[in-house]
C-alpha positions in Angstrom: 30.3 68.4 36.5 26.9 69.8 35.8 26.7 72.7 33.5 23.7 74.9 34.5 21.8 76.4 31.6 23.7 74.4 29.1 22.8 70.8 29.7 19.6 71.0 31.8 16.6 68.8 31.5 13.2 70.4 31.6 12.6 69.3 35.2 16.0 71.0 36.1 14.9 74.2 34.4 11.7 74.2 36.4 13.7 73.6 39.7 16.1 76.4 38.7 13.2 78.8 38.1 11.7 77.9 41.5 15.1 78.5 43.2 15.5 81.9 41.4 12.0 83.0 42.5 12.7 82.0 46.1 16.0 83.8 46.0 14.4 87.0 44.8 11.8 86.7 47.5 14.4 86.1 50.3 12.8 82.8 51.2 15.4 80.5 49.7 16.2 79.0 53.1 12.6 78.0 53.7 12.2 76.5 50.2 15.4 74.5 50.5 14.4 73.3 53.9 11.1 72.0 52.5 13.0 70.2 49.8 15.5 68.5 52.0 15.2 64.8 52.4 16.5 61.4 51.4 15.3 61.6 47.8 16.4 65.2 47.3 18.8 66.2 44.5 22.5 66.5 45.3 23.8 69.9 46.4 26.1 70.2 43.4 23.2 70.6 41.0 21.7 73.4 43.0 23.5 76.5 41.7 21.7 78.9 44.0 22.2 76.9 47.2 24.3 79.7 48.6 21.3 82.1 48.8 20.0 80.4 51.9 22.1 82.6 54.1 20.9 85.7 52.4 17.3 84.6 53.1 18.0 84.2 56.8 19.7 87.6 56.9 16.9 89.5 55.2 14.3 87.7 57.3 16.2 88.8 60.4 16.4 92.4 59.3 12.6 92.5 58.6 11.3 90.5 61.6 13.7 91.7 64.4 12.8 95.5 64.1 9.1 94.5 64.1 9.6 92.4 67.3 11.5 95.2 69.0 8.8 97.7 68.0 6.0 95.4 69.4 8.0 94.9 72.6 8.4 98.6 73.0 4.6 99.1 72.9 
């Protein structure tokens, strides 16, 4: 088991900071998508992986009304 914040290497702290920033900006899904690949870290060492769905939801609530407004015009 990986203890986040207790036994992290410097590179893991950097990745955690990147994931926190993406989560705060509601773009976690896009950041995780760009990271996915064969040599990516395992999902169990990504403590903020669950924020991908929040990113999709917030992007929907921002983009969909704009599209409806543009379609109305």
